[in-house]
PABASE-830364 format. One record per residue (C-alpha): z, x, y; residue number from 0; residue in one letter. Coordinates in steps of 0.05 Angstrom, whole numbers, plus 32768, in hexadecimal, padded with zeros to 4 digits. Each point is the difference from the previous one (the first is absolute). Layout:
BEGIN
up:east:north:n:res
Z:X:Y:NUM:A
...
This chain:
BEGIN
up:east:north:n:res
8065:7D7D:7FFA:0:X
8044:7FE0:7FFD:1:X
803E:8020:7FE3:2:X
7FFD:7FD9:7FBF:3:X
7FB8:8017:7FF3:4:X
8013:8048:800F:5:X
8038:7FFE:7FCC:6:X
7FD1:7FE0:7FCD:7:X
7FCB:8036:800E:8:X
8032:8038:7FF5:9:X
8018:7FE2:7FBF:10:X
7FBA:7FF9:7FE5:11:X
7FE0:8042:8015:12:X
7FF3:8028:7FC1:13:X
800D:8044:801E:14:X
802E:7FF0:803B:15:X
8034:8034:8010:16:X
8030:7FC7:800E:17:X
7FF0:7FD8:7FC2:18:X
8035:7FD7:7FDC:19:X
7FE2:7FFB:7FBB:20:X
800C:7FD0:7FC6:21:X
8048:7FFC:7FEE:22:X
8013:802A:7FC4:23:X
801F:7FDC:7FC6:24:X
804A:800D:800A:25:X
8032:7FF1:7FCA:26:X
802C:7FD6:802D:27:X
7FE2:7FBB:800B:28:X
802C:7FF7:803E:29:X
7FE0:803D:8020:30:X
7FBC:7FE5:7FED:31:X
800E:7FBD:8021:32:X
801A:8021:8040:33:X
7FC2:802D:8005:34:X
7FD1:7FC6:7FF6:35:X
8025:7FD7:8034:36:X
8000:803A:8031:37:X
7FB5:8009:7FF9:38:X
7FF5:7FB6:800C:39:X
802C:8001:803E:40:X
7FD6:803A:801D:41:X
7FC4:7FD3:7FFD:42:X
8024:7FC6:8021:43:X
8020:8023:803B:44:X
8043:8006:7FDD:45:X
8003:804B:800B:46:X
804A:8006:8010:47:X
8014:7FDC:7FC0:48:X
7FCD:8029:7FD9:49:X
801F:8040:801B:50:X
8045:7FEA:7FE9:51:X
7FE6:7FEF:7FBA:52:X
7FDD:8044:7FF9:53:X
8040:8022:8018:54:X
8029:7FDD:7FCA:55:X
7FCE:8016:7FCA:56:X
7FFD:8047:801B:57:X
804B:8006:7FFF:58:X
7FFF:7FF8:7FB4:59:X
7FCA:8035:7FF8:60:X
7FBF:7FDA:8002:61:X
7FCA:8031:8017:62:X
7FCE:7FCB:8013:63:X
8032:7FE2:8030:64:X
8010:8045:801D:65:X
7FB7:800A:8010:66:X
7FFB:7FBB:801F:67:X
803C:800F:802D:68:X
7FDE:803F:8017:69:X
7FC2:7FD8:8013:70:X
8028:7FCA:8025:71:X
8028:8034:8027:72:X
7FC1:8027:8012:73:X
7FDE:7FC1:8019:74:X
803D:7FDD:801E:75:X
7FF7:7FC3:7FD4:76:X
8040:7FD9:7FF6:77:X
8029:8039:801D:78:X
8001:8030:803A:79:X
7FC6:8030:7FFD:80:X
801A:8044:7FE7:81:X
7FCA:8030:7FEA:82:X
8032:8037:7FF4:83:X
802C:7FD2:7FD5:84:X
7FC4:7FEC:7FD7:85:X
7FF7:8046:7FE5:86:X
8041:7FFF:7FD8:87:X
7FEC:7FC0:7FDD:88:X
7FBC:801C:7FEE:89:X
8020:803F:7FE5:90:X
8032:7FD7:7FD7:91:X
7FC7:7FD6:7FE3:92:X
7FD8:803E:7FEF:93:X
803B:8022:7FDE:94:X
800A:7FC0:7FD8:95:X
7FB9:8007:7FE6:96:X
7FDA:7FCF:802C:97:X
7FBE:8024:800B:98:X
7FE7:7FD6:803B:99:X
803B:801A:8029:100:X
7FDC:8043:8001:101:X
7FC8:7FDF:8026:102:X
8030:7FEB:8036:103:X
801F:8045:8003:104:X
7FBB:8021:8003:105:X
7FEC:7FD1:8038:106:X
8041:800A:8027:107:X
7FFA:804C:8000:108:X
7FB5:7FFD:800F:109:X
8009:7FD2:803C:110:X
8045:8016:8017:111:X
8020:7FBC:7FF3:112:X
804B:800C:8004:113:X
7FF9:804A:7FEE:114:X
7FE0:803E:801E:115:X
7FB8:8007:7FEA:116:X
7FFB:802F:7FC5:117:X
7FBE:8007:7FDB:118:X
801F:802D:7FCB:119:X
802D:7FC6:7FEC:120:X
7FC4:7FD2:8000:121:X
7FDB:802C:7FCE:122:X
803E:8005:7FD4:123:X
8006:7FB5:7FFC:124:X
7FB7:7FFA:7FF0:125:X
8007:8034:7FC8:126:X
8036:7FD3:7FE2:127:X
7FD4:7FC3:8005:128:X
7FC0:801C:7FE3:129:X
801C:7FFD:7FBA:130:X
8014:7FB7:8005:131:X
7FD8:7FBF:7FFE:132:X
7FEF:800D:8049:133:X
7FD7:803D:7FED:134:X
7FC0:7FEC:8024:135:X
801D:7FF9:8045:136:X
802E:803D:7FF8:137:X
7FC5:802B:7FEC:138:X
7FD6:7FE7:803A:139:X
8037:8011:8032:140:X
800C:8045:7FE1:141:X
7FB7:800D:800A:142:X
8006:7FE8:8048:143:X
8039:8031:8010:144:X
7FDC:803A:7FE0:145:X
7FC0:7FEC:8025:146:X
8025:8005:8043:147:X
8033:8035:7FEE:148:X
803E:7FD6:8011:149:X
803E:8016:7FD9:150:X
7FD6:802E:7FD5:151:X
7FCF:803A:800A:152:X
7FBD:7FE1:8012:153:X
7FD1:8001:7FC5:154:X
7FC1:7FD6:7FFA:155:X
7FF5:8012:7FB7:156:X
8044:7FE5:7FEC:157:X
7FF4:7FC2:802B:158:X
7FBE:7FF2:7FDC:159:X
8023:8006:7FBD:160:X
8033:7FCC:8014:161:X
7FCB:7FD2:801E:162:X
7FD7:8003:7FC0:163:X
803D:7FEC:7FD6:164:X
8010:7FC7:802E:165:X
7FB7:7FE9:8003:166:X
8003:7FF4:7FB5:167:X
802A:7FC3:8012:168:X
7FCD:7FEA:8034:169:X
802D:8012:803A:170:X
7FD5:7FF2:803E:171:X
8023:8034:802C:172:X
7FF6:8037:7FCC:173:X
7FB6:7FED:7FF9:174:X
7FF9:8003:804C:175:X
801F:8046:8004:176:X
7FD4:8018:7FC7:177:X
7FC5:7FE8:8029:178:X
8018:8029:803B:179:X
800C:803E:7FD5:180:X
7FBA:7FFE:7FE1:181:X
7FDE:7FF1:8042:182:X
8023:8039:8025:183:X
8008:8032:7FC7:184:X
804C:7FFD:8001:185:X
8017:801E:7FBF:186:X
7FBD:7FF3:7FDF:187:X
7FB7:8012:8008:188:X
7FE3:7FD0:8034:189:X
7FD8:7FC9:7FDE:190:X
7FE8:7FC5:802A:191:X
7FEB:7FD8:7FC3:192:X
8045:8004:7FE0:193:X
8021:7FF2:8044:194:X
7FD8:7FC0:8009:195:X
8012:7FEB:7FB8:196:X
804A:8004:800E:197:X
7FFB:7FE0:8045:198:X
7FD8:7FC7:7FE3:199:X
8034:7FF4:7FCA:200:X
8038:8000:8034:201:X
7FD8:7FD0:802D:202:X
7FF7:7FD0:7FC5:203:X
804B:7FFF:7FFA:204:X
8005:7FEC:8049:205:X
800F:8043:801F:206:X
7FED:7FFA:804A:207:X
7FFF:804A:8012:208:X
7FD1:800E:7FC6:209:X
7FCF:7FCE:801D:210:X
8005:8024:8043:211:X
7FF5:8044:7FE0:212:X
7FC0:7FE7:7FDE:213:X
7FE6:7FEF:8045:214:X
8006:8049:8015:215:X
7FC0:8029:7FFB:216:X
8020:8043:7FF3:217:X
8041:8023:7FEA:218:X
8038:800C:8031:219:X
7FFA:804C:7FFD:220:X
7FD2:801C:8035:221:X
7FDE:803B:7FDE:222:X
800E:8031:7FC7:223:X
8008:8049:8016:224:X
7FD6:803D:7FEF:225:X
8025:8040:7FF1:226:X
8006:803D:802D:227:X
8028:803F:7FEF:228:X
8018:802F:8037:229:X
801F:8042:7FE9:230:X
7FF9:802B:803E:231:X
7FC7:8028:7FE4:232:X
7FD2:7FEB:8039:233:X
8033:8011:8036:234:X
7FEB:8048:800B:235:X
7FB5:7FFB:8006:236:X
7FD7:8002:8040:237:X
8014:7FB9:8011:238:X
8048:8018:8009:239:X
7FEB:8029:803C:240:X
7FF6:7FC0:8028:241:X
8033:8002:8039:242:X
8041:7FE0:7FEC:243:X
8008:7FBA:801C:244:X
8047:7FF0:7FE9:245:X
8042:801E:8014:246:X
8042:7FFF:7FDA:247:X
8012:7FBA:7FE9:248:X
8046:7FEC:8011:249:X
802A:7FC2:7FF7:250:X
801E:7FEE:8043:251:X
8037:7FD4:801A:252:X
7FE4:7FBB:800A:253:X
8029:7FF9:803F:254:X
7FCF:8031:8020:255:X
7FC9:7FD7:801F:256:X
8000:7FC8:7FCC:257:X
7FE2:7FCF:8032:258:X
7FB8:7FEC:8002:259:X
7FCD:7FE2:7FD1:260:X
7FEB:8018:7FBA:261:X
7FC2:7FE8:7FDD:262:X
7FE5:800A:7FBA:263:X
8001:7FE0:7FBC:264:X
802E:7FDB:7FD1:265:X
7FEC:7FFD:7FB6:266:X
801D:7FD8:7FC7:267:X
7FF9:801B:7FBA:268:X
800F:7FE4:7FBC:269:X
8045:8002:7FE0:270:X
7FF3:8043:7FDF:271:X
7FEE:801F:8043:272:X
7FBF:801C:7FE2:273:X
7FCC:7FCE:8018:274:X
7FF5:7FE6:8046:275:X
7FF7:7FB5:8006:276:X
7FFE:7FF2:804B:277:X
7FF8:8024:8042:278:X
800C:7FE7:8047:279:X
8000:801A:8047:280:X
8046:800C:801C:281:X
801B:800B:8045:282:X
8049:800D:8011:283:X
8018:8002:8048:284:X
8046:8019:8012:285:X
8016:7FDB:803E:286:X
8049:800F:800C:287:X
803E:8025:7FE7:288:X
8049:7FEC:8006:289:X
8041:8016:7FDE:290:X
7FDC:802A:7FCB:291:X
7FCF:7FC9:7FF1:292:X
7FB7:7FF8:8011:293:X
7FD8:7FC0:800B:294:X
7FB6:7FF4:7FFA:295:X
7FC6:7FDA:7FE2:296:X
7FDD:8004:7FBD:297:X
7FB7:7FE8:8004:298:X
7FD8:7FFC:7FC0:299:X
7FB4:7FF2:8001:300:X
8008:7FE8:8047:301:X
8019:7FBD:7FE5:302:X
8045:800B:7FE2:303:X
8035:800D:8035:304:X
804A:800B:7FFA:305:X
8035:801E:802D:306:X
802D:8032:7FDE:307:X
8043:8023:8009:308:X
800C:8043:7FDF:309:X
8032:8038:7FFB:310:X
7FED:8047:8015:311:X
8017:8037:7FD2:312:X
7FF4:804B:8006:313:X
7FB8:7FFD:7FE6:314:X
7FF4:7FB9:7FEB:315:X
7FFA:7FB8:8018:316:X
8022:7FCA:7FD6:317:X
7FF1:7FB7:800E:318:X
8038:7FCB:8002:319:X
7FF1:7FBB:7FE3:320:X
7FB9:7FFE:801B:321:X
7FDB:7FC2:7FE6:322:X
7FBB:7FE2:8005:323:X
7FD2:7FD0:7FDC:324:X
7FC0:8015:7FDD:325:X
7FD2:7FEA:7FC9:326:X
7FE4:802A:7FC7:327:X
7FCF:7FFB:7FC7:328:X
802E:7FD8:7FD3:329:X
801C:7FD4:8037:330:X
7FC6:7FEC:802B:331:X
8012:7FB9:8010:332:X
8040:800E:8025:333:X
8021:803A:8023:334:X
803E:801C:7FDD:335:X
803B:801A:8027:336:X
800A:804B:7FF6:337:X
8039:802C:8015:338:X
7FFA:804B:800A:339:X
802C:8028:7FD0:340:X
800B:804C:7FFB:341:X
7FCE:800A:8038:342:X
8009:8049:8014:343:X
7FCB:8026:8027:344:X
7FFD:804B:800A:345:X
7FE4:801D:8041:346:X
7FDC:8043:8001:347:X
7FD7:8023:8036:348:X
7FC5:802F:7FFB:349:X
7FCF:8015:8036:350:X
8026:7FD4:8031:351:X
7FF0:7FC3:7FD5:352:X
803A:7FD5:7FE8:353:X
7FFC:7FE2:7FBA:354:X
802B:7FCA:7FE0:355:X
7FFB:7FF9:7FB5:356:X
802A:7FDA:7FCF:357:X
8009:7FD6:7FC2:358:X
8015:7FB9:800E:359:X
8018:7FC9:7FD2:360:X
8001:7FB7:8014:361:X
802A:7FC9:7FE1:362:X
7FE7:7FBA:7FF0:363:X
8038:7FD4:801A:364:X
7FEA:7FC2:7FD9:365:X
7FF5:8022:7FBD:366:X
8039:8031:800D:367:X
7FDB:803D:7FE7:368:X
7FDF:803F:801D:369:X
7FB7:8000:8010:370:X
7FCD:8034:7FEB:371:X
800E:8043:8021:372:X
7FE2:800D:8045:373:X
7FED:8041:8021:374:X
7FF1:800B:804A:375:X
7FDF:8039:8024:376:X
8000:7FFE:804C:377:X
7FEB:802D:803A:378:X
801B:7FFB:8046:379:X
7FCE:7FE6:8033:380:X
7FFC:8028:8040:381:X
7FD1:7FD0:8023:382:X
7FD2:7FC5:7FF3:383:X
7FC7:8031:7FF6:384:X
8023:8026:7FC8:385:X
8016:7FC5:7FD6:386:X
7FE9:8001:7FB8:387:X
7FCC:7FCE:7FEA:388:X
801D:7FF3:7FBB:389:X
7FC7:7FD2:7FED:390:X
7FCD:8036:8010:391:X
8026:803D:7FEA:392:X
802D:7FE6:7FC9:393:X
8023:8039:7FDE:394:X
8040:8001:7FD7:395:X
8023:802F:7FD0:396:X
8035:7FE2:7FD1:397:X
8034:8001:7FE4:398:X
8021:802C:8033:399:X
802B:8027:7FF0:400:X
7FDE:8010:7FBD:401:X
8011:802B:7FC4:402:X
7FBE:801A:7FE4:403:X
7FC7:7FD0:8011:404:X
7FEF:7FDB:803F:405:X
7FCA:7FCB:800C:406:X
7FD1:800C:803A:407:X
7FD9:7FC3:8017:408:X
7FCF:7FFE:803A:409:X
7FC6:7FD4:8017:410:X
7FBC:8019:8018:411:X
7FD4:7FD9:802F:412:X
7FC3:8029:7FED:413:X
7FE7:8031:7FCC:414:X
801D:8044:8013:415:X
801A:8042:7FE6:416:X
804C:8000:7FF4:417:X
8031:803A:7FFA:418:X
804A:7FFA:7FED:419:X
802F:8037:8017:420:X
804A:800E:7FF6:421:X
8027:802B:8031:422:X
8044:8020:7FF6:423:X
8039:7FF4:8030:424:X
7FEF:8042:8023:425:X
7FBA:7FE7:800F:426:X
7FE0:802C:7FCB:427:X
7FC9:7FE0:7FD7:428:X
8019:7FF6:7FB9:429:X
7FC0:7FE4:7FE0:430:X
7FC0:7FDC:8012:431:X
7FD1:7FD6:7FD6:432:X
7FBB:7FE7:8013:433:X
7FF3:7FBB:7FE4:434:X
7FB6:8003:8012:435:X
7FDA:7FC7:8020:436:X
8023:7FBE:7FF3:437:X
7FE5:7FBA:8007:438:X
8017:7FCB:8032:439:X
803F:7FDA:7FEB:440:X
8044:800F:7FE5:441:X
8011:803E:7FD7:442:X
803F:8011:7FD9:443:X
8013:8045:7FE5:444:X
803D:8015:7FD8:445:X
8014:8044:801B:446:X
8027:802E:7FD2:447:X
8022:8032:802E:448:X
8018:803E:7FDC:449:X
802D:8019:8038:450:X
804A:800B:800D:451:X
802B:7FC7:801A:452:X
7FFC:7FF5:804B:453:X
7FD7:7FE3:8039:454:X
7FB5:8005:8005:455:X
7FC9:7FE4:802C:456:X
7FC8:7FDC:7FDC:457:X
7FBE:7FFD:8026:458:X
7FC2:7FD7:7FF0:459:X
7FC3:801A:8026:460:X
7FC2:7FD4:8006:461:X
7FCB:8025:8027:462:X
8022:8015:8041:463:X
8037:7FCC:7FFA:464:X
8044:8012:7FE2:465:X
8038:7FD1:7FEB:466:X
8043:801E:7FEB:467:X
8041:7FEA:7FE0:468:X
8042:8023:7FF3:469:X
8010:8002:7FB5:470:X
8041:8016:7FDF:471:X
8004:801C:7FBA:472:X
8046:7FF7:7FE2:473:X
């Protein structure tokens, strides 16, 4: 597409962030003529002259021209590109009452165009817009930010309310997100029939991702949990006389024997952190240390590889600008580039076994926004024979650290009796629950742990096999 067609497309898009709309009806006919001429020049490669005409109109207080100058500066059309300088023009236009300037400010703060990214500012600009003639789009984006929890406290119920209001205007994006909410039970009772209704409406309006979602056979969430309550009442019965298997849990300096390979699981959960949506095998190898930094490899599902550099702190590992490409449910056709952010792992040892656990957030470089939260649980491999088979013995507890409730997910290869136990940091059994004989497949339990804050060892026993994970109640 040539430059002229790009400009025409931007001018005609109904909901473009960078839209230059129909000229208002100014009192001054000279201003009107200049604005009309400037718009014509944009379409005929006369961008430098168009910029000058907009500037002349802006100088006498025309808000439309102010907004146009912000667009040209942001894009570098007819003037030197200056994203930072564009913000002042957008702000001037907004203060002068030109509503579309709020779109440009919203977009600039959302995508860090000339300003530091600030989702709180984004939401504030959308709040201003949702009572204007641009209500439909503003409502949809407000729902979007509540859905993901950017700039506001994450809340699916509030998101659904905004999506419903926007859907009254046949906003395809809002209809799409309503479909996701009803399919996955985000803020509403899951209802596949209603989900398909909304996705079909969005598809009829040309929404590509809605069409893709209709091709999916199931929701994105893996499995709903069953409830377990542990109060310590079962910690003093005959089971507690089993010889203690765990010694005092201690956080240790990562500089002590950080080398080697760790294997386990990485899980992705929804934006609320309450439902798991994806699980993968994970292997991290620490290859070298130098000047307080450590270097190694991140290997996910044996197919995604990336070298990393990290800083060692007293009891954590923090990645530095680690990036890799991966696909996900909503972006299957191409791999997005992701950067590790706030990736801090805690190392703990018990019974001579080293554990790494942590909450990781990745950042979508193209969309310029955080991904769904990730949690990893790893155990140090002592030899090839002791490596975990995470496909066979998948087991994860999240979120970790947790406040009151923690999800426990495990997979069974055969029908077998299952027992869940929680040990205190001293190695003393706190509580134990028999789940009875469970069927083959994946199982999810929501464990309510009525215990003081601190570190515990969670053990899932299947027959003679035991799988454990360090959990931290905060």
